[in-house]
C-alpha positions as CSV (number, residue, x, y, z in Angstrom):
1,M,56.4,5.4,23.8
2,D,59.6,6.0,25.7
3,A,60.8,3.8,28.6
4,A,60.0,6.3,31.3
5,T,56.4,6.6,30.1
6,L,56.1,2.9,29.8
7,V,57.3,2.3,33.4
8,P,56.0,5.3,35.3
9,D,56.1,3.6,38.7
10,G,59.6,2.2,38.4
11,V,61.2,-1.2,38.7
12,L,62.0,-3.0,41.9
13,F,65.1,-5.2,41.9
14,V,65.8,-7.7,44.7
15,T,69.2,-9.3,44.8
16,Y,71.8,-10.9,47.1
17,G,75.6,-10.8,47.1
18,N,78.4,-9.8,44.8
19,G,77.8,-12.1,41.9
20,H,74.1,-11.3,41.8
21,I,74.6,-7.5,41.9
22,A,76.9,-7.9,38.9
23,K,73.9,-9.3,37.0
24,V,71.6,-6.6,38.1
25,A,73.8,-3.5,37.9
26,P,74.1,-3.2,34.1
27,V,70.4,-3.5,33.7
28,V,69.6,-0.9,36.4
29,K,72.0,1.6,34.8
30,A,70.6,1.0,31.4
31,L,67.0,1.6,32.6
32,E,68.0,4.7,34.6
33,A,69.7,6.0,31.5
34,R,66.4,5.8,29.8
35,G,64.6,7.7,32.6
36,V,63.2,4.7,34.5
37,R,63.2,4.8,38.2
38,C,64.8,1.8,39.9
39,W,64.8,0.6,43.5
40,V,67.6,-1.9,44.3
41,L,67.1,-3.9,47.4
42,A,70.6,-5.2,47.8
43,L,70.9,-7.8,50.5
44,T,73.8,-8.9,52.8
45,L,77.1,-8.6,50.8
46,G,75.2,-7.2,47.9
47,F,74.8,-3.8,49.6
48,A,78.4,-2.7,49.7
49,Q,79.0,-4.2,46.2
50,A,76.1,-2.3,44.8
51,R,77.6,1.0,46.0
52,K,81.0,0.0,44.6
53,M,79.2,-0.5,41.2
54,G,77.7,3.0,41.3
55,L,74.2,2.1,42.5
56,N,72.1,3.6,45.3
57,P,71.0,0.4,47.1
58,L,68.4,0.0,49.8
59,G,68.5,-2.6,52.6
60,Y,66.0,-4.1,55.0
61,K,66.9,-1.3,57.4
62,D,65.1,1.1,55.0
63,F,61.8,-0.7,55.4
64,M,61.5,-1.3,59.1
65,H,58.4,0.9,59.2
66,L,56.6,-2.0,57.4
67,V,57.0,-4.3,60.4
68,D,57.0,-4.3,64.2
69,A,60.6,-2.9,64.2
70,D,61.3,-3.4,67.9
71,K,60.2,-7.0,67.8
72,A,62.1,-7.7,64.6
73,L,65.3,-6.2,66.0
74,A,65.0,-8.2,69.2
75,Y,65.0,-11.4,67.1
76,G,67.8,-10.1,64.8
77,R,70.1,-9.3,67.7
78,K,69.7,-12.8,69.1
79,L,70.5,-14.4,65.7
80,W,73.3,-12.0,64.7
81,P,76.2,-13.5,66.7
82,D,76.0,-16.8,64.7
83,N,75.4,-15.1,61.3
84,Q,77.8,-12.1,61.3
85,H,80.1,-11.3,58.4
86,P,82.9,-8.7,58.5
87,D,81.7,-7.1,55.3
88,V,78.0,-6.7,56.3
89,D,76.8,-3.9,58.5
90,E,75.7,-5.2,61.9
91,F,72.5,-3.1,62.0
92,E,71.5,-4.2,58.5
93,S,72.2,-7.8,59.5
94,C,70.0,-7.6,62.5
95,C,67.2,-6.0,60.5
96,Y,67.5,-8.7,57.8
97,L,67.6,-11.6,60.3
98,G,64.9,-10.2,62.5
99,V,62.4,-9.3,59.8
100,N,62.8,-12.7,58.2
101,Y,62.4,-14.5,61.5
102,L,59.4,-12.3,62.4
103,D,57.8,-13.3,59.1
104,W,57.9,-16.9,60.3
105,V,56.5,-15.9,63.7
106,E,53.6,-14.1,62.1
107,A,52.9,-17.0,59.7
108,Y,53.4,-20.0,62.0
109,G,53.8,-18.9,65.6
110,E,56.8,-18.7,67.9
111,E,57.2,-22.5,68.4
112,N,57.1,-23.4,64.7
113,A,59.4,-20.4,63.8
114,A,62.0,-21.8,66.3
115,Q,61.7,-25.2,64.7
116,L,62.1,-23.9,61.2
117,Y,65.2,-21.9,62.2
118,A,66.7,-24.9,64.0
119,K,66.2,-27.0,60.9
120,G,67.4,-24.7,58.2
121,G,68.8,-21.5,59.7
122,R,68.7,-18.3,57.7
123,R,69.0,-20.3,54.4
124,S,65.3,-21.3,54.9
125,F,64.0,-17.8,55.1
126,L,61.1,-16.9,52.7
127,P,59.7,-13.5,53.8
128,L,56.5,-13.5,51.8
129,R,54.6,-11.1,54.1
130,F,57.4,-8.6,54.3
131,M,57.9,-8.6,50.5
132,G,54.2,-8.2,49.9
133,R,54.2,-5.1,52.1
134,L,57.3,-3.8,50.4
135,I,55.7,-4.2,47.0
136,E,52.5,-2.6,48.1
137,S,54.5,0.3,49.6
138,L,56.5,1.0,46.5
139,S,53.9,0.0,43.8
140,P,56.5,-0.9,41.2
141,A,55.5,-1.5,37.6
142,V,57.8,-4.6,37.4
143,V,59.6,-6.7,40.0
144,V,63.0,-8.3,39.0
145,S,65.1,-10.7,40.9
146,T,67.9,-13.2,40.2
147,S,67.3,-16.9,41.0
148,S,68.2,-17.3,44.6
149,P,65.8,-18.6,47.2
150,R,64.8,-16.5,50.2
151,S,64.1,-12.8,49.6
152,E,64.5,-13.0,45.9
153,Q,62.0,-15.8,45.5
154,A,59.7,-14.3,48.1
155,A,59.6,-11.1,46.0
156,I,58.6,-13.0,42.9
157,E,55.9,-14.9,44.7
158,A,54.5,-11.8,46.4
159,A,54.5,-10.0,43.0
160,V,52.6,-12.9,41.3
161,V,49.9,-12.8,44.1
162,R,49.5,-9.1,43.6
163,Q,49.5,-9.4,39.8
164,V,52.6,-7.2,39.4
165,P,54.6,-8.2,36.3
166,C,57.9,-9.9,37.2
167,L,61.1,-11.3,35.8
168,T,63.8,-13.6,37.1
169,M,67.3,-13.5,35.7
170,L,68.7,-17.1,35.9
171,D,72.3,-17.2,37.2
172,V,74.1,-19.7,35.0
173,F,72.6,-23.1,34.8
174,A,69.6,-25.0,36.3
175,N,71.1,-28.3,37.4
176,P,68.9,-31.0,38.9
177,H,69.7,-30.1,42.6
178,D,69.1,-26.4,42.1
179,T,66.4,-25.3,44.5
180,Y,65.1,-23.0,41.8
181,L,63.7,-25.9,39.9
182,H,61.5,-26.9,42.9
183,H,59.6,-23.7,43.3
184,K,55.8,-23.8,42.8
185,V,55.6,-20.2,41.6
186,Y,57.7,-18.6,38.8
187,A,58.0,-15.2,37.3
188,D,56.2,-14.2,34.1
189,R,59.5,-14.3,32.3
190,I,62.8,-16.0,33.0
191,T,65.9,-14.9,31.1
192,A,68.3,-17.7,30.6
193,P,72.0,-17.3,29.9
194,S,72.2,-20.1,27.2
195,R,70.3,-22.7,25.3
196,L,71.5,-25.4,27.7
197,A,70.1,-23.5,30.6
198,A,66.7,-23.0,28.8
199,R,66.7,-26.8,28.1
200,Q,67.3,-27.5,31.7
201,L,64.3,-25.3,32.7
202,R,62.1,-27.1,30.2
203,D,63.2,-30.5,31.3
204,A,62.3,-29.5,34.9
205,G,58.7,-28.9,33.7
206,I,58.9,-25.1,33.5
207,D,56.7,-23.7,30.8
208,D,58.8,-22.8,27.7
209,G,56.7,-19.7,27.2
210,R,58.3,-18.1,30.2
211,V,61.8,-18.6,29.0
212,L,63.9,-16.3,26.8
213,V,67.6,-16.9,26.0
214,T,69.3,-13.6,26.5
215,G,72.7,-14.3,28.0
216,C,73.5,-12.9,31.4
217,P,74.4,-9.2,32.0
218,A,77.0,-10.1,34.6
219,Y,79.3,-11.3,31.9
220,D,78.9,-8.4,29.4
221,Y,82.0,-6.9,31.0
222,L,84.1,-9.7,29.6
223,Q,83.6,-8.0,26.2
224,D,85.4,-4.9,27.4
225,P,88.5,-4.4,25.2
226,S,90.5,-3.2,28.2
227,G,90.8,-6.7,29.5
228,P,94.3,-7.4,28.1
229,A,95.6,-4.1,29.6
230,Q,94.1,-5.2,33.0
231,A,95.9,-8.5,32.7
232,L,99.2,-6.8,31.9
233,A,98.9,-4.4,34.8
234,F,98.1,-7.2,37.3
235,R,101.2,-9.2,36.1
236,Q,103.5,-6.2,36.3
237,M,102.2,-5.2,39.8
238,H,103.2,-8.7,41.0
239,G,106.3,-9.1,38.9
240,W,104.7,-12.1,37.1
241,E,105.5,-11.1,33.5
242,G,106.0,-14.3,31.5
243,K,104.7,-16.6,34.3
244,R,101.9,-19.1,33.8
245,I,99.2,-18.1,36.3
246,V,96.7,-20.4,38.0
247,L,93.6,-18.8,39.6
248,W,92.1,-21.0,42.3
249,C,88.5,-20.0,43.2
250,G,87.5,-22.2,46.1
251,S,84.4,-22.4,48.4
252,L,83.3,-24.3,51.4
253,E,82.3,-27.9,51.0
254,L,79.1,-29.4,52.4
255,P,79.4,-29.5,56.2
256,S,78.0,-33.1,56.5
257,P,77.5,-36.2,54.3
258,P,78.1,-36.7,51.5
259,S,81.3,-34.8,52.3
260,P,83.9,-37.0,54.1
261,P,85.0,-35.3,57.3
262,E,88.4,-34.5,56.0
263,L,86.9,-32.6,53.0
264,A,83.9,-30.9,54.7
265,G,83.9,-27.2,55.4
266,T,87.3,-25.7,54.6
267,G,88.9,-29.2,54.4
268,L,89.0,-29.7,50.6
269,C,90.1,-26.2,49.8
270,V,92.9,-26.3,52.4
271,Q,94.3,-29.5,50.9
272,V,94.0,-28.1,47.3
273,E,95.7,-24.8,48.3
274,R,98.5,-26.7,50.1
275,Q,99.1,-28.8,47.0
276,L,99.0,-25.8,44.7
277,R,101.5,-24.0,46.8
278,E,103.9,-27.0,46.6
279,W,103.4,-27.2,42.9
280,V,104.3,-23.5,42.6
281,R,107.3,-23.8,44.9
282,L,108.9,-26.4,42.5
283,R,108.2,-24.5,39.3
284,P,109.8,-21.1,39.0
285,N,107.8,-20.3,35.8
286,V,104.3,-20.4,37.5
287,A,102.3,-18.3,39.9
288,L,99.1,-18.7,41.9
289,I,96.2,-16.5,42.8
290,V,94.1,-17.9,45.7
291,R,90.6,-16.4,45.7
292,Y,87.9,-17.8,48.0
293,H,84.2,-17.1,47.8
294,P,83.3,-13.5,48.9
295,T,81.0,-14.7,51.7
296,Q,83.5,-17.2,53.0
297,Y,87.1,-15.9,52.5
298,H,87.5,-15.0,56.1
299,L,86.8,-18.6,57.2
300,F,89.9,-20.1,55.5
301,P,93.2,-20.4,57.4
302,D,96.1,-18.3,56.4
303,Q,98.8,-20.6,54.9
304,G,101.4,-17.8,55.0
305,S,103.2,-15.7,52.5
306,Q,105.0,-17.4,49.7
307,E,106.9,-16.3,46.6
308,R,104.6,-16.2,43.5
309,V,101.4,-16.8,45.6
310,Y,98.8,-14.0,46.0
311,V,95.9,-14.5,48.4
312,S,93.1,-12.2,47.3
313,N,90.4,-10.6,49.4
314,S,87.5,-11.3,47.1
315,T,85.3,-8.5,48.5
316,K,87.9,-5.9,47.8
317,D,89.9,-7.1,44.8
318,G,88.1,-6.9,41.5
319,L,87.8,-10.3,39.7
320,G,88.4,-8.9,36.2
321,P,92.1,-8.2,36.3
322,Q,92.8,-11.6,38.0
323,L,90.6,-13.5,35.6
324,H,92.2,-11.8,32.5
325,A,95.7,-12.4,33.9
326,A,95.1,-16.1,34.6
327,D,96.0,-18.8,32.1
328,T,94.2,-21.6,34.0
329,V,91.2,-21.3,36.4
330,L,90.5,-24.0,38.9
331,V,87.0,-24.4,40.5
332,Q,84.5,-26.6,42.2
333,T,81.2,-24.9,41.3
334,S,82.1,-21.2,41.2
335,T,80.6,-19.2,38.4
336,V,84.1,-17.9,37.8
337,G,84.6,-21.1,35.9
338,F,81.9,-20.0,33.5
339,E,83.4,-16.6,33.1
340,A,86.8,-18.1,32.5
341,A,85.4,-20.4,29.8
342,L,83.8,-17.4,28.1
343,L,87.2,-15.7,28.0
344,G,88.8,-18.8,26.4
345,K,90.8,-19.7,29.5
346,R,91.6,-23.2,30.4
347,V,89.2,-24.3,33.1
348,L,89.8,-27.3,35.4
349,N,87.0,-28.7,37.5
350,L,87.5,-30.6,40.7
351,A,85.2,-33.6,39.9
352,F,86.0,-35.2,43.2
353,S,84.5,-32.3,45.2
354,P,81.5,-33.6,47.1
355,T,79.6,-30.4,46.2
356,V,80.2,-31.0,42.5
357,I,79.1,-34.6,42.9
358,H,76.0,-33.9,45.0
359,T,74.7,-31.0,43.0
360,E,75.6,-32.4,39.6
361,Y,77.2,-28.9,39.0
362,D,80.1,-30.2,37.0
363,F,81.6,-27.8,34.4
364,T,83.1,-30.7,32.6
365,K,79.7,-32.3,31.9
366,L,78.5,-28.8,31.0
367,G,81.0,-28.6,28.2
368,L,83.2,-25.9,29.7
369,A,86.1,-27.6,31.5
370,Q,88.6,-30.4,31.8
371,S,88.1,-32.8,34.8
372,V,90.5,-33.3,37.7
373,S,89.4,-36.8,39.0
374,T,91.3,-36.8,42.3
375,L,93.5,-34.6,44.4
376,D,96.5,-36.7,43.6
377,A,95.9,-36.1,39.9
378,L,95.9,-32.3,40.2
379,E,99.5,-31.6,39.6
380,A,99.7,-33.9,36.6
381,V,96.7,-32.3,35.0
382,L,98.1,-28.8,35.6
383,D,101.3,-29.9,33.8
384,Q,99.4,-31.3,30.8
385,P,98.5,-29.3,27.7
386,S,95.0,-27.8,27.5
387,Q,92.4,-30.0,26.0
388,L,89.5,-29.0,23.7
389,V,86.0,-29.4,25.2
390,E,82.8,-30.0,23.3
391,D,80.3,-27.2,23.0
392,I,76.9,-28.5,24.1
393,G,75.0,-25.1,24.1
394,S,76.3,-23.8,27.4
395,R,77.6,-20.5,26.0
396,P,75.4,-17.4,25.6
397,P,74.2,-15.9,22.3
398,V,76.5,-13.5,20.6
399,G,76.5,-9.9,21.8
400,A,75.6,-8.1,25.0
401,A,72.9,-9.5,27.2
402,T,71.9,-6.2,29.0
403,P,69.9,-4.7,26.1
404,R,68.0,-7.9,25.7
405,V,67.1,-8.1,29.4
406,V,66.1,-4.4,29.4
407,D,63.9,-4.9,26.4
408,E,62.2,-7.8,28.1
409,I,61.5,-5.8,31.3
410,L,59.9,-3.2,29.2
411,N,57.9,-5.8,27.3
412,I,56.4,-7.3,30.4
413,A,55.7,-3.8,31.8
414,R,53.3,-3.3,28.8
415,G,51.9,-6.8,29.3
416,D,53.6,-8.5,26.4
417,F,53.7,-12.1,27.6
418,C,53.7,-13.9,24.3
419,A,55.2,-17.4,24.3
420,V,58.8,-17.5,23.2
421,S,59.4,-21.2,23.7
422,G,63.0,-21.0,24.9
423,R,64.2,-19.2,21.7
424,D,67.0,-16.7,21.6
425,A,66.1,-13.1,21.9
426,P,65.8,-11.3,18.6
């Protein structure tokens, strides 16, 4: 039986921003190449990125007929000023915010909805009613999400209630503070990027029978043989041939304790960038790429132009050429650290970052990086030779992940839920 016959009603994908679209896009393209219809609900930053990657995404705006649109938009327009982003369409933002808020109002009433928003903001959204209506409207054979909370988790829970087969693609790891480990409802199958990730799921009490170690499709592109040519082109474009390049991938720190005031928000990254710039200024043989998180880059202050420093717009510049060109990659918790390790780059982890400490998301402890213990130690570590790190099962199985994930989607479409006990895919 071919794939199109096996999945006659299509597959619904629900996913958020840039990094998550990168996980979904190769799977969607592979299924479509086999004749399977795919809907991609690409949310917030994910919509524009999905189009860049050749998909035909949908947004909340395409499903306003499933709710009281006027009421939802009224809520959305009130919330939009405090939630706008330069790379997300205003109308889509209002639809997204408004539908999610309306979901609370319908479930809990106006007063409780206001209290929920005051406590957690949009990060607490879980639009179960809306996702249920969407699934009933499309009648997909399978629902697929990545492991974010909010719309992605709501889609899985709504699918489970309606007995629609579903699959979650785990991002990278499942560390103790990951909200994913605290859900009460999980998909029929969870694809894990590594044996370590599968172990973390098991240790959190998730049934081994749900978990299959496939690797993650987002990182299949790292096997593209054009990588060295991309690196050379990037170096030539900036006149950095022969330079030692550091890629700094920073993100906002926690806005309140445990972050000290001077490190909260943009504070830590501003200090790190300032120190990196000084390090570059004193060493003519090095260069720096500054690349802040795609949802946050616009929040960081401009520290000015400087020789051998390139500040990247992460929503427009492709990561691939920068990653291939870099010799050393510096991160807090960015998944770019994982990608860099898979490419054999030297990865440095800011162990003093409050986010790293609070979430226990430390690439050093995950066997992928060398630790930087304090800000004052940064320059000395940069000047030291690279150190070997111990492999503790954090790397994916050999080969491309996309075919394994596609096969598993087709397996659950035909009701194949046999226990796999965290084993690698065949």
